[in-house]
C-alpha positions in Angstrom: 125.9 143.8 67.0 126.6 146.6 64.5 130.3 145.7 64.8 129.6 142.1 64.1 127.6 143.1 61.1 130.5 145.2 59.8 132.8 142.2 60.2 130.3 140.1 58.2 130.2 142.6 55.4 134.0 142.8 55.4 134.2 139.0 55.1 131.7 139.1 52.2 134.0 141.4 50.3 137.0 139.2 51.2 135.4 135.9 50.3 134.2 137.3 47.0 137.7 138.5 46.0 139.1 135.1 46.9 136.5 133.2 45.0 135.8 131.2 48.1 139.2 129.7 48.4 142.3 130.3 50.5 145.9 130.8 49.1 148.0 127.6 48.8 151.6 127.2 49.5 154.1 128.6 47.0 157.7 128.0 46.4 160.3 130.7 47.1 164.0 130.9 47.3 163.8 130.0 51.0 161.8 126.8 50.3 158.1 126.0 50.7 156.1 128.8 52.4 153.6 127.7 55.1 150.3 126.8 53.6 147.1 128.5 54.7 145.2 126.6 57.5 142.7 124.1 56.3 140.6 124.3 59.5 139.4 127.7 60.7 137.4 128.7 63.8 134.9 131.5 63.5 133.5 131.9 67.0 132.3 128.4 67.9 131.9 127.3 64.2 134.7 125.2 62.9 135.3 125.5 59.1 137.1 122.7 57.2 138.0 124.6 54.1 139.5 121.6 52.2 136.5 119.3 52.8 134.0 122.1 52.7 132.0 121.6 55.8 131.1 123.6 59.0 130.7 122.0 62.4 128.8 123.6 65.3 128.3 122.2 68.8 124.9 122.1 70.5 122.4 119.9 72.2 119.0 118.3 71.8 116.2 120.7 72.9 113.0 118.9 71.9 112.1 115.3 71.2 108.4 115.6 70.4 105.8 118.2 69.4 105.4 120.6 66.5 108.5 122.6 65.6 109.3 125.7 63.4 113.1 125.4 63.6 115.6 122.6 63.2 118.1 124.7 65.1 118.3 128.0 66.9 120.6 129.7 69.4 120.2 129.8 73.2 118.3 133.1 73.0 116.1 132.0 70.1 112.7 130.3 69.8 113.7 127.4 72.0 110.1 126.4 72.5 109.8 125.2 68.9 113.4 124.1 67.9 114.7 120.6 67.9 118.3 121.6 68.6 120.0 124.6 70.2 123.4 125.5 68.8 126.2 127.3 70.6 127.4 129.6 67.9 126.7 133.1 66.8 124.4 133.3 63.7 126.7 136.0 62.2 129.7 133.7 62.7 127.8 130.8 61.0 126.7 133.0 58.1 130.3 134.2 57.7 131.5 130.6 57.6 129.2 129.9 54.7 130.5 133.0 52.9 134.0 131.8 53.5 133.3 128.6 51.6 132.2 130.7 48.6 128.4 130.5 48.9 126.1 133.4 48.1 122.7 133.6 49.8 119.6 133.0 47.6 116.1 134.3 47.9 114.1 134.1 51.2 110.7 132.4 51.3 107.5 134.4 51.2 104.7 132.5 52.9 102.1 135.2 52.0 102.8 134.7 48.3 103.3 130.9 48.6 106.9 131.2 47.4 109.5 128.7 48.8 113.2 129.4 49.5 115.7 129.5 46.6 119.4 129.2 47.2 122.4 126.9 47.3 121.4 123.6 48.9 123.3 122.5 52.1 123.5 119.0 53.5 123.1 118.7 57.3 124.1 115.8 59.5 123.8 115.4 63.3 126.1 113.3 65.5 126.1 112.3 69.1 127.6 109.7 71.4 125.4 106.8 72.4 126.5 103.7 74.4 130.1 104.4 73.7 129.7 104.8 69.9 129.0 107.7 67.6 125.7 108.0 65.9 125.3 110.1 62.8 122.1 110.7 60.9 120.8 113.2 58.4 119.2 116.2 60.1 115.9 115.7 58.2 115.5 112.3 59.8 115.1 114.0 63.2 111.8 115.5 61.8 108.5 113.9 60.8 105.4 114.9 58.9 102.7 115.2 61.6 99.9 113.8 59.4 101.5 110.4 58.7 104.5 110.3 61.1 107.0 109.6 58.3 110.5 111.1 58.4 111.5 114.0 56.1 114.0 111.7 54.4 114.1 113.6 51.1 114.0 117.1 52.4 116.7 119.7 51.6 118.0 123.0 53.0 118.6 126.2 51.1 121.0 129.0 52.1 118.8 132.1 52.0 120.9 134.2 54.3 118.5 136.2 56.5 118.0 140.0 56.1 119.5 143.3 57.4 117.0 145.7 58.8 117.9 149.1 60.2 121.5 148.0 60.4 120.7 144.8 62.3 121.3 141.3 61.0 118.0 139.7 61.8 119.3 136.1 62.2 121.4 137.5 65.1 118.3 139.1 66.6 116.1 136.0 66.4 119.1 133.5 66.7 117.5 131.5 63.9 119.9 129.1 62.2 117.7 126.6 60.3 114.0 127.0 59.8 111.5 124.2 59.1 108.6 126.8 58.9 109.7 129.2 56.2 111.3 132.2 57.8 112.9 135.1 55.8 115.1 135.9 58.9 116.6 132.3 59.2 120.0 131.6 57.6 118.8 128.2 56.1 115.3 127.2 55.2 113.7 123.8 54.5 113.0 123.3 50.8 110.1 120.9 51.4 106.6 122.3 50.7 105.6 121.4 54.3 107.6 124.5 55.3 104.6 126.7 54.3 102.6 125.5 57.4 103.8 125.7 61.0 101.7 122.7 62.1 102.9 120.1 59.6 106.4 119.1 61.0 107.1 117.6 64.4 110.2 116.3 66.2 110.9 112.6 65.4 110.9 111.0 68.8 111.7 107.6 67.2 115.3 108.6 66.4 116.2 111.6 68.7 118.3 110.9 71.8 117.2 112.4 75.2 116.9 116.2 75.7 120.2 117.8 76.6 122.3 115.2 74.7 125.4 116.9 73.3 125.5 117.0 69.5 127.6 118.3 66.7 125.8 119.6 63.6 127.7 119.4 60.4 126.8 121.6 57.4 128.1 120.1 54.1 128.7 122.5 51.2 128.9 120.9 47.8 131.7 121.9 45.5 
């Protein structure tokens, strides 16, 4: 894990020096040089540099009940996460850095302070009856008190923490938190994130457990 952390820090320096972009083709005496790839794989995360999104494969893990995470890894808090993603948290964090983002400020539940950081759009897709279904990730969640979907919720890139040389998102495998979590890479911006009993999986829209999905993280320009 320490090696992965070193790689993450190296990419942070690289992405900062490149201002979040990759070199384009340039003319030379020999003609047009090959352009930099527009799609890059970082582990299981696929980064579309030109269109500024990241895609990660996974599956549906919960379709009902209270949740604290929209998405975690296979070794994470799967008992309270709607989706499980098959990617390394360090790789996912590195992909966000590659697109030029900088993490904001983690939430502090004890002080009642929500997350601050670049907002990311999240969509989820799966195959159903021979066609592709795509919805906003927040629609897979509901407020427990009135059973309405989190249609206006957002997600902030807060970036987790490094403690004693360990990247804590890698330790917890927490990608996207609905209950504010300083160790998660993304956090819900809705005020319901301050309470771990307020958000439930939206059974009205979620496909069956174990349905394969692709989660897309959209980074605004």
